[in-house]
VOGU-3710 file (C-alpha; in Angstrom, 3 decimals, decimal comma):
1> msaavdalvi> 43,235/-108,687/84,330  43,796/-107,579/87,912  46,217/-105,192/89,547  47,447/-104,406/93,042  48,685/-100,873/93,699  49,475/-98,486/96,516  47,202/-95,803/95,075  44,371/-95,874/92,559  43,663/-92,391/91,195  40,309/-92,107/89,424
11> gagaaglfca> 40,129/-89,187/87,013  42,926/-88,044/84,703  42,281/-84,324/84,676  44,515/-81,663/86,193  44,206/-82,829/89,810  44,346/-86,543/89,034  47,353/-86,365/86,724  49,312/-84,204/89,130  48,427/-86,294/92,180  49,399/-89,505/90,391
21> aqagqrglkv> 52,710/-87,967/89,338  53,489/-86,626/92,801  52,566/-89,905/94,496  54,598/-91,939/92,025  57,645/-89,727/92,484  57,348/-90,303/96,231  57,766/-94,027/95,753  54,175/-95,263/95,524  52,933/-97,696/92,882  50,171/-95,719/91,193
31> llvdhapkla> 47,439/-96,609/88,715  45,586/-93,734/87,044  42,205/-94,564/85,472  39,849/-92,419/83,390  36,727/-93,281/81,394  37,191/-90,610/78,710  38,765/-91,590/75,374  40,807/-88,363/75,205  43,248/-87,238/77,868  42,718/-84,004/79,814
41> ekirisgggr> 40,245/-82,404/77,417  39,287/-79,755/79,970  42,914/-78,651/80,196  43,152/-78,641/76,405  40,210/-76,271/75,923  40,953/-74,033/78,900  42,081/-70,445/78,516  41,085/-70,349/74,864  43,426/-73,269/74,211  46,371/-71,732/76,067
51> cnftnreagp> 45,548/-72,872/79,609  45,430/-70,267/82,360  47,440/-72,683/84,508  47,647/-70,625/87,712  47,411/-67,159/89,200  50,353/-65,471/90,930  48,027/-64,029/93,574  46,116/-67,211/94,460  45,091/-67,317/98,118  42,136/-68,354/100,284
61> anylsenphf> 40,276/-65,093/99,549  39,917/-66,210/95,914  37,842/-69,302/96,688  34,209/-70,088/97,519  33,250/-72,859/99,921  30,843/-73,525/102,744  34,077/-73,588/104,772  36,212/-70,785/103,293  39,185/-71,781/105,457  39,387/-75,350/104,154
71> crsalarypa> 41,657/-74,489/101,201  44,122/-72,501/103,315  46,472/-75,349/104,286  46,924/-76,872/100,830  47,379/-73,500/99,112  49,963/-72,423/101,686  51,988/-75,607/101,319  51,936/-75,582/97,515  51,591/-71,956/96,356  51,461/-70,761/92,774
81> sefialvqrh> 55,206/-70,085/92,812  55,854/-73,838/93,100  53,900/-74,706/89,982  55,396/-71,735/88,122  58,851/-73,096/88,952  57,822/-76,501/87,577  56,579/-74,905/84,363  59,902/-73,091/84,033  61,872/-76,311/84,620  59,994/-77,829/81,709
91> giafhekhkg> 60,956/-74,884/79,521  57,375/-73,797/78,854  57,053/-70,191/77,729  54,237/-68,269/79,380  52,954/-64,758/79,924  50,865/-62,810/82,410  47,697/-61,642/80,734  45,739/-59,826/83,438  45,686/-59,609/87,239  48,200/-62,387/87,858
101> qlfcdhsaqd> 46,706/-64,776/85,287  49,403/-66,916/83,642  48,892/-68,487/80,204  51,057/-70,671/77,975  52,513/-68,753/75,051  52,020/-71,712/72,740  49,307/-74,152/73,750  47,544/-75,885/76,623  49,123/-79,047/75,257  52,350/-77,857/76,912
111> iielllheca> 50,755/-78,333/80,350  49,379/-81,745/79,380  52,847/-82,820/78,235  54,308/-81,520/81,499  51,860/-83,650/83,479  52,573/-86,719/81,349  56,330/-86,303/81,804  55,835/-85,947/85,550  53,711/-89,120/85,575  56,375/-90,963/83,596
121> aggverwqpc> 58,992/-89,826/86,110  56,848/-91,391/88,827  56,307/-94,652/86,952  52,553/-94,098/86,841  50,512/-96,687/84,944  47,470/-95,299/83,108  44,344/-97,121/81,936  42,350/-94,997/79,514  39,652/-95,264/78,386  38,563/-97,431/81,274
131> avhevqptea> 35,396/-97,028/83,296  35,283/-97,747/87,023  32,019/-99,429/87,934  32,333/-99,956/91,654  34,631/-99,011/94,518  34,338/-100,777/97,856  36,334/-100,690/101,105  37,924/-103,962/102,237  39,966/-105,022/105,249  43,179/-104,525/103,273
141> gwtartdrge> 42,186/-101,257/101,621  39,945/-100,905/98,572  38,760/-102,904/95,617  37,606/-101,398/92,339  35,821/-103,140/89,472  36,809/-101,652/86,110  36,491/-102,389/82,400  39,970/-103,923/82,527  39,468/-106,020/85,605  39,677/-105,747/89,365
151> vlarrvviat> 42,074/-103,388/91,114  43,217/-103,855/94,692  44,443/-100,579/96,140  45,665/-99,528/99,549  44,311/-96,059/98,859  41,861/-94,505/96,393  41,828/-90,902/95,169  38,687/-89,433/93,601  39,694/-86,742/91,113  36,694/-86,950/88,804
161> gglpvpkiga> 36,075/-83,216/88,465  32,669/-81,598/88,247  29,658/-81,437/85,936  30,622/-78,701/83,420  30,988/-79,506/79,708  29,350/-82,953/79,641  30,235/-83,396/75,965  33,858/-84,046/76,970  32,925/-86,661/79,549  32,009/-84,745/82,710
171> sdwglrlaer> 29,730/-86,661/85,059  28,546/-86,864/88,653  30,272/-90,218/89,229  32,500/-88,948/92,037  29,618/-87,187/93,758  27,460/-90,311/93,618  30,292/-92,422/95,047  30,896/-89,939/97,844  27,226/-89,875/98,747  26,896/-93,664/98,599
181> lghrlvapre> 29,770/-93,933/101,078  28,036/-91,564/103,492  29,604/-88,196/102,686  27,542/-85,051/102,739  27,296/-82,982/99,575  26,947/-79,252/99,026  24,423/-79,008/96,183  26,325/-78,640/92,892  25,599/-75,571/90,783  27,051/-73,964/87,692
191> alvpltfdta> 29,838/-71,438/88,297  31,833/-69,150/86,024  28,914/-69,274/83,614  27,044/-66,722/81,454  23,752/-65,415/82,857  20,503/-65,412/80,900  17,260/-63,394/81,005  13,715/-64,140/79,919  13,077/-63,412/76,266  10,623/-60,554/76,772
201> hwapfvplag> 12,882/-58,721/79,206  15,985/-59,135/77,079  14,479/-58,347/73,660  15,588/-54,668/73,656  19,177/-55,714/74,362  19,512/-58,411/71,687  20,856/-55,897/69,110  23,706/-55,153/71,531  25,121/-58,686/71,230  28,883/-58,555/70,800
211> iarpvaista> 29,411/-55,257/72,624  32,000/-55,539/75,395  32,980/-52,951/77,956  34,604/-52,688/81,401  32,064/-52,587/84,229  31,755/-52,893/87,970  29,376/-55,708/88,873  28,064/-56,751/92,284  25,554/-58,959/94,066  24,626/-59,738/97,649
221> vpgkgkrsnt> 25,953/-62,890/99,321  24,649/-64,368/102,578  26,521/-63,377/105,724  26,242/-64,600/109,276  22,780/-64,418/110,755  20,484/-62,180/108,747  23,267/-60,005/107,425  24,421/-60,065/103,837  27,614/-58,860/102,234  28,232/-57,488/98,777
231> vsfledllft> 30,779/-59,006/96,426  32,029/-56,904/93,528  34,314/-57,304/90,512  35,802/-54,822/88,053  36,066/-56,719/84,766  34,802/-56,732/81,181  31,163/-57,480/80,372  29,878/-58,918/77,087  26,314/-58,586/75,770  24,979/-61,787/74,173
241> hrglsgpavl> 21,760/-62,720/72,395  20,452/-64,425/75,547  21,973/-62,307/78,289  25,370/-61,333/79,666  28,783/-62,948/79,628  32,414/-61,892/79,793  34,776/-62,086/82,774  32,677/-59,754/84,951  29,580/-61,903/84,615  31,445/-65,201/84,922
251> qissfwrpgq> 32,946/-63,974/88,195  29,656/-62,824/89,696  27,815/-65,962/88,531  29,651/-68,045/91,117  28,073/-65,967/93,874  24,664/-65,307/92,286  21,674/-67,405/93,355  18,354/-67,766/91,489  16,013/-64,906/92,317  18,810/-62,530/93,316
261> tieidllpgt> 19,527/-59,273/91,568  22,849/-58,083/90,209  23,894/-54,452/89,896  26,096/-53,137/87,096  27,925/-49,844/86,727  28,479/-49,379/82,998  30,877/-46,479/83,550  32,950/-47,415/86,609  35,305/-44,844/88,042  33,214/-42,010/86,609
271> dlfetlqqlk> 30,770/-39,634/88,260  28,487/-39,719/85,256  26,053/-37,083/86,493  28,901/-34,625/87,000  30,323/-35,497/83,574  26,966/-34,920/81,904  26,533/-31,598/83,710  29,931/-30,458/82,449  28,935/-31,452/78,914  25,695/-29,544/79,323
281> rqsrrqlgne> 27,693/-26,409/80,089  30,358/-26,925/77,424  28,716/-28,715/74,489  25,904/-27,862/72,085  25,868/-31,357/70,583  22,963/-33,715/70,997  22,695/-35,889/74,087  22,807/-39,059/71,994  26,129/-38,085/70,433  27,742/-37,196/73,758
291> laalltqrla> 26,535/-40,426/75,380  27,749/-42,452/72,377  31,251/-41,062/72,967  31,106/-42,598/76,437  29,314/-45,875/75,657  29,294/-46,651/71,867  26,505/-45,535/69,583  24,414/-48,720/69,736  24,458/-48,864/73,511  23,703/-45,153/73,883
301> dtwlalqgia> 20,786/-45,280/71,444  19,316/-48,372/73,091  19,675/-46,936/76,566  18,104/-43,607/75,786  15,177/-45,325/74,066  14,580/-47,552/77,088  14,653/-44,539/79,375  12,279/-42,621/77,131  14,794/-39,812/76,646  15,081/-38,100/73,268
311> adtpmpqvpd> 18,548/-38,664/71,839  18,363/-35,583/69,598  17,936/-33,104/72,471  20,779/-30,551/72,510  22,814/-30,834/75,699  21,967/-27,360/77,032  18,249/-28,223/76,861  18,398/-31,487/78,851  16,986/-30,943/82,372  19,298/-31,807/85,258
321> atlrrladsl> 16,657/-34,204/86,574  16,832/-36,129/83,294  20,607/-36,246/83,432  20,416/-37,504/87,012  17,955/-40,235/86,058  20,092/-41,247/83,093  23,270/-41,383/85,169  21,600/-43,445/87,892  20,201/-45,912/85,366  23,626/-46,474/83,827
331> qhwtltpsgt> 25,611/-46,659/87,048  23,067/-48,605/89,083  21,638/-50,952/86,456  19,779/-53,528/88,548  18,449/-56,663/86,922  17,395/-60,196/87,839  18,738/-63,053/85,700  16,330/-65,853/84,904  19,089/-68,434/84,976  22,424/-69,454/83,460
341> egwakaevma> 23,638/-71,025/80,223  23,906/-74,309/82,145  26,527/-76,982/82,552  27,415/-76,938/78,852  28,821/-73,402/79,173  29,940/-73,409/82,825  33,697/-73,450/83,369  33,571/-75,027/86,829  31,225/-76,527/89,388  30,499/-74,885/92,720
351> ggvdtrdlss> 29,540/-77,191/95,571  30,626/-80,809/95,796  31,847/-83,086/98,560  31,265/-81,314/101,861  34,586/-80,313/103,394  33,304/-81,183/106,872  33,854/-84,798/105,883  37,430/-84,251/104,682  40,766/-83,368/106,268  42,082/-80,021/105,035
361> qtmesrlhpg> 45,637/-81,244/105,660  45,442/-84,460/103,646  42,190/-84,441/101,600  41,391/-87,780/103,239  37,842/-88,769/104,083  36,995/-88,583/107,764  34,545/-91,442/107,225  36,729/-93,879/105,290  40,498/-93,983/105,901  42,411/-94,404/102,679
371> lyfigevvdv> 39,844/-92,542/100,560  40,724/-89,063/99,252  38,908/-86,364/97,283  40,807/-83,657/95,366  40,214/-80,908/92,827  36,834/-79,782/91,547  34,817/-82,621/93,116  35,436/-80,955/96,503  33,394/-77,953/97,671  36,166/-75,469/96,836
381> tgwlggynfq> 35,650/-73,216/93,807  38,069/-70,589/92,585  37,489/-67,292/90,876  38,058/-66,927/87,144  41,725/-66,531/86,302  43,759/-69,672/87,029  42,610/-70,145/90,611  40,851/-73,463/89,960  43,960/-74,954/88,394  45,975/-73,834/91,414
391> wawasavaca> 43,485/-75,632/93,693  43,913/-78,746/91,540  47,721/-78,630/91,926  47,654/-77,798/95,645  45,042/-80,374/96,668  46,833/-83,001/94,566  50,133/-82,390/96,337  48,509/-82,411/99,780  46,959/-85,777/98,978  50,140/-87,284/97,489
401> eamaaaa> 52,234/-86,173/100,440  49,741/-87,665/102,879  49,610/-91,007/101,043  53,391/-91,228/100,891  53,730/-90,383/104,589  51,211/-93,114/105,470  52,868/-95,779/103,275
//
């Protein structure tokens, strides 16, 4: 079998499906190919099965990249409000959960069905499962060798995603293709991923697994020259058997680098030393009981033991110096992760195809006309909370518009 198309889109995830649909609806003959046996599994499992499909507040400040301005054009031309309007046209019920994060009321399958309907409206042909073995430029465009035969395409779109969750088919295929064709890569790394600690260091905290609480979390990020900046988030933290997770940790993990420290305030918005001094004046209860009211009993007991402070000391008898030390330890908890839970638990990939080799207006390669990279395979990574889906939609539209304009 062989096929000749205007656009071959490789990868049927969020970016690939939406780009294929948008290109097809603009009059292009589109073939969408994916090697995975199941369609859009990453969409299906996202947001706890309800798909956090965008964020109302999505903007350039919510993305990481070696070139932080690269995402600006696509996001401005296809903002979150556009995709929200599409969701509403399809009659999908949704709700805002937290800080602009929008989730389906029913299921992530609603978003998959939306994308399939949009592809059908564009007359998109889909081969799946179907592996692509080779992609080569030709005088007339591109040729691709697949499980179902050769494809001749005027343009090729790489929407193969990143490395997270390999059990559902994630691979480095798109990165290897980009590199083989001369594109620079920003080293891929896990992002939005739980952080781990060496066993000996973490042993005292293992009994805290399952405890969640709001925290302020921060780490240093490289600035220009020798300067560094601090990035901070106010979110929930979750203790695990191997380390820390929860939204706060997932957010900071995208910025953290091996060997760096993170700092956590377990009682954000509180002057803990002042609070403890007030309790010292007003309460005759034991320190452990008063701290448990602020932290939970398990966390308070563990913390006091680690600090070598007797939990049964009546509040009036606790020296101010001890209260100061306790407050500082809880509000400036500094620790160095040993690593992350890896690609199996990462939600997205940071790094990818270097944006210096791509047009921010069109997503087209500067090295090979007619070749485009969109979505997660590009060095643009969003925060937790629907931002990565919005980049998928926006980069897909930028690419589809450019291909249609060039047809």
